[in-house]
C-alpha positions in Angstrom: -0.7 -24.4 -12.3 0.5 -21.6 -10.1 0.9 -22.6 -6.5 -1.7 -21.2 -4.1 0.8 -19.2 -2.0 2.3 -17.6 -5.1 -1.1 -16.6 -6.4 -2.0 -15.1 -3.0 1.3 -13.2 -2.9 0.7 -11.8 -6.4 -2.8 -10.7 -5.4 -1.6 -9.2 -2.2 1.2 -7.3 -3.9 -1.1 -6.1 -6.6 -3.6 -4.8 -4.1 -0.9 -2.8 -2.3 0.4 -1.4 -5.5 -3.0 -0.3 -6.7 -3.7 1.4 -3.3 -0.3 3.0 -2.8 0.4 4.3 -6.3 -2.3 7.0 -6.7 -1.7 8.1 -3.1 2.0 8.2 -3.8 1.2 10.8 -6.5 -0.2 13.1 -3.8 2.9 12.4 -1.6 5.1 13.4 -4.5 3.1 16.5 -5.3 3.0 17.6 -1.7 6.7 16.7 -1.1 5.7 14.5 1.8 7.9 11.5 1.2 8.8 11.4 4.9 5.1 10.9 5.8 5.2 7.3 4.6 8.4 6.7 6.6 6.9 8.2 9.8 3.6 6.3 9.5 5.1 3.0 8.6 7.9 3.1 11.2 5.3 3.9 13.9 3.3 0.9 12.7 5.8 -1.2 14.7 4.4 0.4 17.9 1.0 -0.8 16.7 2.3 -4.3 16.4 3.5 -4.2 20.0 0.2 -2.7 21.1 -1.8 -5.5 19.4 0.4 -8.3 20.8 0.3 -6.9 24.3 -3.6 -6.7 24.2 -4.0 -10.0 22.3 -5.7 -8.2 19.4 -5.3 -8.7 15.6 -2.1 -7.0 14.5 -3.9 -5.0 11.8 -6.1 -3.3 14.4 -3.1 -2.1 16.5 -1.3 -0.9 13.3 -4.3 0.9 12.0 -4.9 2.7 15.3 -1.3 3.9 15.6 -1.1 4.8 11.9 -4.3 6.9 12.2 -2.9 8.5 15.4 0.3 9.4 13.6 -1.7 10.9 10.7 -3.6 13.1 13.2 -0.4 14.1 15.0 1.2 15.2 11.7 -1.9 17.1 10.6 -2.2 18.9 14.0 1.5 19.7 14.6 2.2 20.9 11.1 0.4 24.1 12.1 2.7 24.8 15.1 5.7 26.5 13.6 7.5 23.3 12.8 8.4 22.6 9.2 6.7 19.5 7.8 9.9 17.8 6.7 11.5 18.3 10.1 8.4 17.1 12.0 8.1 14.0 9.8 11.9 13.2 10.1 11.7 13.3 13.9 8.5 11.2 14.0 9.9 8.6 11.6 13.0 7.9 13.6 11.2 8.2 17.0 8.4 5.9 15.8 10.8 3.2 14.6 12.9 3.4 17.9 9.8 3.3 20.1 8.3 0.5 18.1 11.4 -1.7 18.4 11.7 -1.0 22.1 8.0 -1.7 22.7 8.0 -5.0 20.7 11.0 -6.2 22.8 9.1 -5.4 26.0 6.0 -7.4 25.2 5.9 -10.3 27.7 5.7 -13.9 26.5 6.0 -13.1 22.8 8.7 -14.1 20.4 8.3 -11.7 17.5 10.0 -12.1 14.1 10.9 -8.5 13.5 12.3 -9.1 10.0 8.8 -10.0 8.8 7.4 -6.7 10.1 10.5 -4.7 8.9 10.8 -6.2 5.5 7.5 -7.9 4.9 6.6 -11.6 4.3 4.5 -11.5 1.2 4.8 -15.3 0.6 3.2 -16.0 4.0 0.0 -14.0 3.3 -3.3 -15.9 3.9 -6.6 -15.7 2.2 -7.7 -13.4 5.0 -4.7 -11.2 4.5 -5.5 -10.9 0.8 -9.2 -10.0 1.6 -8.1 -7.4 4.1 -5.6 -5.8 1.6 -8.1 -5.7 -1.2 -10.8 -4.3 1.1 -8.3 -1.5 2.1 -7.4 -0.9 -1.6 -11.0 -0.7 -2.7 -11.8 1.7 0.2 -8.9 3.9 -0.8 -9.9 3.8 -4.5 -13.5 4.8 -3.8 -12.3 7.6 -1.5 -10.0 8.9 -4.2 -12.7 8.7 -6.8 -15.0 10.7 -4.5 -12.6 13.3 -3.4 -10.2 13.4 -6.4 -10.9 16.9 -7.6 -11.0 18.5 -4.1 -7.8 16.7 -3.2 -6.1 17.8 -6.4 -7.1 21.4 -6.1 -6.1 21.5 -2.4 -2.7 20.0 -3.3 -1.8 22.1 -6.3 -3.4 25.4 -5.3 -4.6 25.7 -1.7 -5.5 29.4 -2.2 -7.7 28.6 -5.1 -9.3 25.7 -3.2 -10.2 28.1 -0.3 -11.5 30.8 -2.6 -13.8 28.3 -4.4 -15.3 27.2 -1.0 -13.0 24.2 -0.4 -11.3 23.2 2.8 -7.6 22.3 2.2 -7.1 21.3 5.8 -9.9 18.8 5.6 -8.6 17.4 2.3 -5.1 17.0 3.9 -6.7 15.1 6.8 -8.6 12.8 4.4 -5.3 12.2 2.5 -3.3 11.4 5.6 -6.0 9.0 6.8 -6.0 7.2 3.4 -2.3 6.9 3.6 -2.5 5.5 7.1 -5.0 2.8 6.0 -2.6 1.9 3.1 0.3 1.6 5.4 -1.7 -0.6 7.8 -2.8 -3.1 5.1 0.7 -3.1 3.3 2.7 -3.9 6.4 2.7 -7.7 5.9 3.6 -7.4 2.2 6.6 -5.1 2.1 7.2 -4.3 5.7 7.6 -1.1 7.7 10.9 -0.1 6.1 9.8 -0.5 2.5 6.2 0.8 2.5 7.3 4.4 1.8 9.2 3.2 -1.2 6.1 1.7 -2.7 4.3 5.0 -2.2 7.0 7.2 -3.7 8.9 5.2 -6.3 6.1 4.2 -8.8 4.7 7.7 -8.6 8.1 9.3 -9.3 8.8 6.8 -12.1 5.4 7.7 -13.7 6.0 11.4 -13.7 8.0 11.7 -17.0 5.6 9.6 -19.0 2.4 11.7 -18.3 1.0 15.1 -18.8 -2.1 15.1 -16.5 -2.5 14.1 -12.8 -5.0 11.4 -13.7 -2.7 9.8 -16.2 0.2 10.0 -13.7 -2.0 8.1 -11.2 -2.9 5.4 -13.7 0.7 5.1 -14.9 1.9 4.8 -11.3 -0.5 2.0 -10.7 0.7 0.1 -13.8 4.3 0.6 -12.8 3.6 -0.6 -9.3 1.9 -3.7 -10.6 4.9 -4.4 -12.9 7.3 -3.9 -10.0 5.3 -6.5 -7.9 5.4 -9.0 -10.8 9.1 -8.5 -11.5 10.0 -8.6 -7.8 8.2 -11.9 -7.3 9.8 -13.4 -10.4 13.2 -12.1 -9.4 12.8 -13.4 -5.9 12.1 -16.9 -7.1 14.8 -16.9 -9.7 17.6 -15.4 -7.6 16.3 -16.7 -4.1 16.2 -13.1 -2.7 13.8 -11.6 -0.1 10.6 -10.8 -1.8 9.7 -7.5 -0.3 13.1 -5.9 -1.0 13.0 -7.5 -4.5 9.8 -5.7 -5.3 11.2 -2.4 -4.2 14.4 -3.1 -6.2 12.3 -3.7 -9.3 10.4 -0.4 -8.7 13.8 1.4 -8.3 15.0 -0.1 -11.7 11.8 1.2 -13.3 12.5 4.7 -11.8 16.1 4.6 -13.1 14.8 3.7 -16.6 12.2 6.5 -16.4 14.8 9.0 -15.3 17.1 8.1 -18.1 14.3 8.5 -20.6 13.0 11.7 -19.2 15.1 14.1 -21.4 13.9 12.2 -24.5 10.3 12.4 -23.4 10.5 16.2 -22.7 12.0 16.8 -26.1 8.9 15.3 -27.9 
């Protein structure tokens, strides 16, 4: 029988993959790959905040992630290109977080667990939290799918048909912030963006519609989690990086098959 901690790790990884993959499609379509970096790196500041105030880590991470989403949404209108803004925030957030964690009095923090994840140490409470976040993200996407899609692919059409692209962007960034917060313990701050972008990018050559791309990305994310866990046990490698490595291999296979798929 599968050990309890392995079962919990598989459930946690699957929950992260199912939440991150469809959101990753919007990240790819909007060319916002740096957003995941900016939000996940800033999450370390949330860790420091939670430790300093003796609060659950997830609460501090969620507050900082949502704040980062709001900053990105607000400053992107002020003559600063989005990629430049996100690049600055990503590196500044990581540096600030590392400095803040080192200054928390009376705390010995295992930074590697927050940087690279510690999926094998997740508890039943962590699994419940991850799946609660994943279900919330799934319901939000089902509710706002068409509006988000129109605002992403054709903002002018969305405005002309009575939509509000700015509002949809804010909803998307908040959903991304929640995903980053619940995924921190599984793959860590440095690898969350990879789980957002890589499965979605790998799914692109196999699909012809946005809905199919989201479903395919979810399937590839789940495969990457399973392969990463198996590889981690077999080769005794860090689990979070092993999951991302498996996702990268899937992307390499997808890219190599892309010319054949286009020729069909």
